[in-house]
N, C-alpha and C positions, 0 to 999 in steps of 0.2 A: 504493499500499500505507499509507502514512504516513498519508493520508486517512482511509482505513480504520480505523487503528488509534486514531488521533484521537477519531471519531465512535464507535467502540468505549467508547474511554476518557470521552466526553462520555454516552454510555447510561448507563453502568454509575452514574457519579457523580450522575443523576435518580434511579436505582435505589433506591438507597442514601439519595440523598434521602428519597422516597417509605417507605423503608420505617420510616427515624427519627422520623418523621411520626405516621409509622402507629402505632409503640410509644409515642409519646407522648401521641399522640391517647387509647390504649389505656387510657396510664398514668393518666389525669385522668378514668378513664369508672367513679369514683366516687358510689355512691347519697349518703355523707356529706357535708357540708360540707367544704370545704377554700378553703387561700389560693391565688387564680388572679391570675396576670399573664393581664390579657382581652386588650393587645396581642402576645402569644407565640403567646395559644388561637389566635384571627383569624389570626396566621402561619402558624401550622399547620393550621387549615382553608385555607387558600390553598395550601398547600403542596398538599394530598392534593387539589385540586380544580382542577389547574395548566391539564387539559385543555378545561374547562369554558370558558376565557378566553382560551388563549394564543393563538388566530388572529382577534384584529381589537377586542378589547378591554383595552383599558389600565386596571389597577388605579392609584386614585392613590387615596395614602397620608397622612393627616396624623392621626399618632398622636399624644396629647397623653400626659406625663407622670400615670402612673395609680399608686394605690399599688396592693396585692394586695388581690381584693375575696374576701369571705369568700363565695362560693357553691356550687352545684352545678355546678363546673365543666362537667363532660361535658353536661350537660343544656343549658347557655349554648352552648357548643359546636355544640351542633345547631341553636341558634336560628341563629349566625352563616350557618352552611351553608343553610340553608333560604333565610334572605335573600340569601345571596350568590348561590345556585343560581337564583331568581326572578329576581333583577337581572341575570344571566348571560343566561336567558333571555327578559327583557324588551327587551334591545337587540337581538336577532335581528341579528347581525354584527358592523359596528366601531362602534365607542361606546366610551363608559368608563364604569366604578365607581370610587365616591369611598369613600372608608373613612374616616371623623374617630372621634375617641377625645377623652373631655375630661372632667374633674372639676369640677364645681359644687356646694356646700358637701358633705352626705354622699351623695349621688351621683355616681353614672359613666351616662357618657349617651355610646351607641355609634351612629353615624349610617353607613348604608347608602345608598347613593342610585346611582343606574344614569341614562342617558340614554335610556332605552326612548322607549315611547310613552304612558304613564303608566297609570295603570286608570281605565276608561270609570265616570264619576260615576253612571251608573246600576247598575253594581253594589259601591262601594264601602261600602258597608253592608255586604256581605255578604262579602267578605274573609276573615273572620275564623270563618266556619260553617265547620260538620265539613264533607268531602265537596263543598264549593262549589271548584269550578273552571274557568275558561275553555279549558283544554287539551282537545283530542280524546281520547276515548276509549282509554286504553289509556296515555296519557301524561301521567297524573298522578292522585293520591289524594285531591285538592284536604285532606290534613291538615298539610303544611307548617306554613299561617300559623294553622292553628289549633292544632297542639301549638305551635309557637312562642310567641303568646298564651298561652296555660296553663303553659309554663316561666316566662316573665316575669312572668305575676301569681304563682307560687308564690312566686317570688323578692322577692315585693312589690313590684315593679315596675309599667311601663306599654310599651306599646310605640305609638307617634305616626307616623300616617300624614299625609304632604304627598305632596299630587300634581298632579300639571300633567299633564293631559291634552296628549299628544304630545308636550312634553318630559323625562316622567322622573317619574321617584317617588323620595321617601328615606324611608326607614323609622328612626324614631329610639326604641332599646332605651332607658329609662331602669332603672337600679337601684341597691339600696341599696349602698355601699363594704361595710356587715355586714350578712347578711340575717336574722342574729339579734339584732342589737340594733335593729331598724328597727323601728319600730311603727307600721303604718296608721291 
């Protein structure tokens, strides 16, 4: 009986955490610019998608000290979620996903890497095209990376892809600390 109560209490704690993360995520769902803690935004996304990685994928975090970033918080969170979901799917079982954040000059960098099979060279140039997908019919829309690319561009940033076939992929999101002050 004691074990059942302990399991139930743990389940309640997980549900409370998910609800808190969802409330925080929806709170930053604003169209206007706001000051966002990028590391916290990534943590919220990880909390929401724990079922994607809890069975065999190790999350390795290396968060740097970042200033608050003046940006469209929910839109960037959508980018992080898209990249993290893709990384989980690329790992296909056991492996690791690395998340690294850091600042250089007036830019913030978010690196999301996986130990998956990498992107085949023959399709690498098409991964940001709308509706392009390598997933079976009904398993993906081919919009995640396209939407992410658009959001990062809207933030006057860029997405850089480093790919090693059969060893994994790293997506580097580079955005200005203050999108309003940054001019291309």
